[in-house]
ROKENU-121852 format. One record per residue (C-alpha): residue number from 1; chain; x, y, z. Coordinates in steps of 0.2 Angstrom, whole numbers. Last residue first. Layout:
BEGIN
> NUM;A;X;Y;Z
...
//
This chain:
BEGIN
> 310;A;15;12;15
> 309;A;12;29;24
> 308;A;15;47;23
> 307;A;23;48;6
> 306;A;26;65;-1
> 305;A;20;79;-12
> 304;A;28;96;-7
> 303;A;42;95;6
> 302;A;45;114;9
> 301;A;28;118;15
> 300;A;28;137;20
> 299;A;19;140;36
> 298;A;1;141;40
> 297;A;-13;149;51
> 296;A;-29;141;44
> 295;A;-46;149;43
> 294;A;-61;138;38
> 293;A;-78;137;29
> 292;A;-89;122;31
> 291;A;-99;130;44
> 290;A;-105;144;33
> 289;A;-101;161;26
> 288;A;-84;164;34
> 287;A;-77;181;32
> 286;A;-81;191;48
> 285;A;-80;180;63
> 284;A;-67;168;57
> 283;A;-57;182;48
> 282;A;-56;192;64
> 281;A;-49;177;74
> 280;A;-36;173;61
> 279;A;-30;191;59
> 278;A;-28;193;78
> 277;A;-19;176;79
> 276;A;-7;180;65
> 275;A;-4;197;72
> 274;A;2;190;89
> 273;A;12;176;79
> 272;A;23;189;70
> 271;A;29;191;52
> 270;A;13;193;43
> 269;A;5;187;27
> 268;A;-13;187;22
> 267;A;-23;176;11
> 266;A;-40;176;3
> 265;A;-50;160;-3
> 264;A;-63;165;-15
> 263;A;-53;165;-25
> 262;A;-45;162;-42
> 261;A;-28;159;-35
> 260;A;-27;165;-17
> 259;A;-34;183;-17
> 258;A;-23;196;-8
> 257;A;-15;203;8
> 256;A;3;209;13
> 255;A;12;215;29
> 254;A;-3;210;40
> 253;A;-3;218;57
> 252;A;-22;221;61
> 251;A;-22;237;51
> 250;A;-18;227;36
> 249;A;-32;215;39
> 248;A;-44;229;41
> 247;A;-39;238;24
> 246;A;-40;221;15
> 245;A;-58;217;22
> 244;A;-64;235;16
> 243;A;-56;232;-1
> 242;A;-64;215;-2
> 241;A;-82;220;3
> 240;A;-90;206;-7
> 239;A;-78;194;-16
> 238;A;-82;191;-35
> 237;A;-81;210;-39
> 236;A;-63;209;-32
> 235;A;-59;198;-47
> 234;A;-56;213;-59
> 233;A;-44;224;-50
> 232;A;-36;208;-42
> 231;A;-31;200;-58
> 230;A;-17;209;-67
> 229;A;-12;224;-55
> 228;A;-8;212;-41
> 227;A;5;220;-29
> 226;A;19;211;-20
> 225;A;32;224;-24
> 224;A;32;233;-7
> 223;A;33;216;2
> 222;A;48;211;-8
> 221;A;57;227;-5
> 220;A;54;225;14
> 219;A;60;208;14
> 218;A;76;210;5
> 217;A;83;193;4
> 216;A;94;195;-11
> 215;A;86;180;-20
> 214;A;68;186;-14
> 213;A;71;204;-18
> 212;A;77;200;-36
> 211;A;62;189;-39
> 210;A;51;203;-32
> 209;A;59;216;-43
> 208;A;56;204;-59
> 207;A;38;203;-54
> 206;A;35;221;-50
> 205;A;44;228;-65
> 204;A;36;215;-77
> 203;A;19;220;-70
> 202;A;23;239;-73
> 201;A;28;236;-91
> 200;A;12;226;-94
> 199;A;1;238;-86
> 198;A;9;253;-96
> 197;A;8;243;-113
> 196;A;-11;240;-111
> 195;A;-18;223;-106
> 194;A;-28;211;-118
> 193;A;-41;197;-115
> 192;A;-47;206;-100
> 191;A;-51;196;-85
> 190;A;-69;191;-81
> 189;A;-67;174;-90
> 188;A;-53;169;-78
> 187;A;-63;169;-62
> 186;A;-77;159;-71
> 185;A;-64;146;-78
> 184;A;-57;144;-60
> 183;A;-74;141;-53
> 182;A;-79;151;-37
> 181;A;-86;140;-23
> 180;A;-92;145;-6
> 179;A;-86;140;12
> 178;A;-78;157;16
> 177;A;-60;150;13
> 176;A;-47;159;24
> 175;A;-29;158;22
> 174;A;-16;165;34
> 173;A;3;163;30
> 172;A;17;167;42
> 171;A;33;174;35
> 170;A;49;172;45
> 169;A;56;160;32
> 168;A;57;173;19
> 167;A;58;162;3
> 166;A;71;158;-10
> 165;A;64;154;-27
> 164;A;63;136;-34
> 163;A;62;134;-52
> 162;A;48;126;-63
> 161;A;45;120;-81
> 160;A;62;117;-88
> 159;A;59;106;-103
> 158;A;64;119;-115
> 157;A;54;133;-108
> 156;A;40;131;-95
> 155;A;48;144;-83
> 154;A;35;144;-68
> 153;A;43;151;-52
> 152;A;40;140;-37
> 151;A;39;145;-19
> 150;A;41;129;-7
> 149;A;35;112;-11
> 148;A;40;101;-26
> 147;A;23;93;-31
> 146;A;11;106;-23
> 145;A;23;120;-28
> 144;A;23;114;-46
> 143;A;4;109;-47
> 142;A;-2;126;-42
> 141;A;7;138;-53
> 140;A;8;125;-66
> 139;A;-6;128;-78
> 138;A;-10;119;-94
> 137;A;-26;126;-103
> 136;A;-44;126;-101
> 135;A;-46;126;-82
> 134;A;-50;108;-80
> 133;A;-41;99;-94
> 132;A;-27;111;-91
> 131;A;-24;103;-74
> 130;A;-22;86;-83
> 129;A;-8;94;-94
> 128;A;0;102;-80
> 127;A;1;86;-70
> 126;A;8;77;-85
> 125;A;22;90;-87
> 124;A;26;88;-68
> 123;A;27;69;-71
> 122;A;38;71;-86
> 121;A;49;83;-77
> 120;A;51;72;-62
> 119;A;55;56;-71
> 118;A;42;43;-76
> 117;A;43;24;-75
> 116;A;45;26;-56
> 115;A;42;8;-49
> 114;A;24;6;-54
> 113;A;17;9;-37
> 112;A;28;25;-35
> 111;A;22;32;-51
> 110;A;4;28;-47
> 109;A;6;37;-30
> 108;A;15;52;-38
> 107;A;1;53;-51
> 106;A;-13;52;-38
> 105;A;-5;65;-26
> 104;A;-1;77;-39
> 103;A;-18;77;-47
> 102;A;-28;77;-32
> 101;A;-18;92;-24
> 100;A;-18;101;-41
> 99;A;-37;100;-41
> 98;A;-39;108;-24
> 97;A;-26;121;-28
> 96;A;-31;133;-14
> 95;A;-43;144;-24
> 94;A;-58;136;-16
> 93;A;-66;129;-32
> 92;A;-67;111;-25
> 91;A;-64;110;-6
> 90;A;-49;101;0
> 89;A;-49;86;11
> 88;A;-54;74;-2
> 87;A;-46;57;3
> 86;A;-45;48;-13
> 85;A;-44;29;-12
> 84;A;-37;19;-27
> 83;A;-38;0;-29
> 82;A;-27;-5;-43
> 81;A;-28;-14;-60
> 80;A;-14;-5;-71
> 79;A;-19;-3;-89
> 78;A;-4;-4;-100
> 77;A;7;7;-111
> 76;A;16;18;-99
> 75;A;9;34;-106
> 74;A;-9;27;-108
> 73;A;-8;21;-90
> 72;A;-3;38;-83
> 71;A;-17;46;-93
> 70;A;-30;34;-87
> 69;A;-25;35;-69
> 68;A;-24;54;-69
> 67;A;-41;55;-77
> 66;A;-48;42;-65
> 65;A;-42;53;-50
> 64;A;-49;69;-59
> 63;A;-67;61;-58
> 62;A;-76;64;-74
> 61;A;-74;45;-79
> 60;A;-81;40;-62
> 59;A;-98;49;-65
> 58;A;-104;54;-48
> 57;A;-94;70;-49
> 56;A;-84;75;-33
> 55;A;-92;88;-21
> 54;A;-98;75;-8
> 53;A;-80;70;-6
> 52;A;-77;86;3
> 51;A;-75;80;21
> 50;A;-65;64;16
> 49;A;-69;49;6
> 48;A;-69;43;-12
> 47;A;-67;25;-18
> 46;A;-61;19;-35
> 45;A;-58;1;-40
> 44;A;-48;-7;-55
> 43;A;-48;-26;-54
> 42;A;-37;-39;-46
> 41;A;-30;-26;-34
> 40;A;-14;-19;-27
> 39;A;-16;-4;-16
> 38;A;-16;14;-19
> 37;A;-20;28;-6
> 36;A;-22;46;-11
> 35;A;-22;60;1
> 34;A;-28;78;-2
> 33;A;-22;94;6
> 32;A;-24;104;22
> 31;A;-18;90;32
> 30;A;-18;97;50
> 29;A;-1;100;57
> 28;A;-6;114;69
> 27;A;5;126;59
> 26;A;-6;123;44
> 25;A;4;118;28
> 24;A;7;129;13
> 23;A;14;127;-5
> 22;A;18;143;-15
> 21;A;14;148;-32
> 20;A;21;160;-45
> 19;A;19;161;-64
> 18;A;0;161;-67
> 17;A;-1;179;-60
> 16;A;15;183;-51
> 15;A;13;198;-40
> 14;A;-2;194;-30
> 13;A;3;177;-23
> 12;A;-1;170;-40
> 11;A;-6;153;-34
> 10;A;-7;148;-16
> 9;A;-5;130;-13
> 8;A;-13;116;-3
> 7;A;-2;100;1
> 6;A;-1;83;-7
> 5;A;-1;67;3
> 4;A;3;50;-3
> 3;A;-2;33;4
> 2;A;6;18;-4
> 1;A;0;0;0
//
């Protein structure tokens, strides 16, 4: 038996639309991510469990785990009869890389079960392809950090898909999912198909400056440059009172704030535990819409997708 865990991730982190993503794990060691267990079996069998299993499609061929199994088997040239259990701990459409969690955990589990027929680059490339079947085109800003851990810059050039970027180890990440869904495709559809020259130049300045600040460990500069001028101005219409919430969170001690991926999860960054607790408490009382919503105080997950049992 192989059991694989894949962590949640924050795509974009304001300054890196579609090219930056960071893996996170709650400080209390809860599994904010999906688990996939594979066992040898005479026939193919799928089973869904976990808090958010009810959100999965009933048709097995629409299930992302089946798609991963099918793609993997097609690549290696044979159908592998196994029993696969998906523990769905991540809400779908949350903006925390839910599909990336399922994809990464399933493909890593299948690859381990079959004695590693695919190398890291081929495996990550396949993850992006399957992710693209959901959002409309291949995306790596969730699957890359989910797979590798840490902060990843998406290169996707000449077989180099992702590069690790140095992080600020004192940063505390707070994520809040209100308990409602926003589809990635819907969140992308409200963005402009074209941006003017001034916006493109400014975005390039912010992103390149942030990468430089990260490598030289200039925390204040990195924070100043973490501004979203590509997606946030348009996606705030999907999150009621976003600007008021942002203002409040910054007054509570956050050094940065934004929309996680396509939303509706929002994230805050701070560098002290007192501020983290204040922000977490406020979000629990003012941002959650129902009992399924959650707030987590997180740290950077440096391990990525990993084996947690066999």
